[in-house]
C-alpha angles and dihedrals in degrees: 000000000000092000091053091052092047090051090050092047091049093049092048090047092052094045091051092048089051093050092046091050090049093050091048090052090048093054091054094051092047093067107122116243092218125058115255133206118212120220140149123244130205110242117176092334093312129105109236125181117250141165137222115210112210102219094156134041124179134179118191125184115215132156093351088307132106116221117202124203135176094178121074089204093054091046091053091048089052093050092048101041104016093234126123101204135246098291097055119135124204120212109193110210090003096126128092093260096034094275121155108253120205114203122203090221141336088276090059090049091052091049092048090049091051093048092046100038092125092056094054 
């Protein structure tokens, strides 16, 4: 009887190790290729979690300023009309040589900081 219990325990142990190893490998493969910014959005009066995937990143120099965009639409609007939008943030002296940096949004600022972490 003890041999049967040992075999069952050994089998259960092997199966659980295999499942654990498979889950660990799946977690590694599930890491997104693009950086993400976590935020909460207001939906019908309730806060719900959401994510912004930064699939685009643009830095434009104009008039001794650096303009940072993560939205191709916002970048095109800026190039067309010269306006950054209502959520723009300005960082005076924030650039690599002390330039003023104008960010499309707080998400663009976070992405800029992540990409220029070694300079700050």
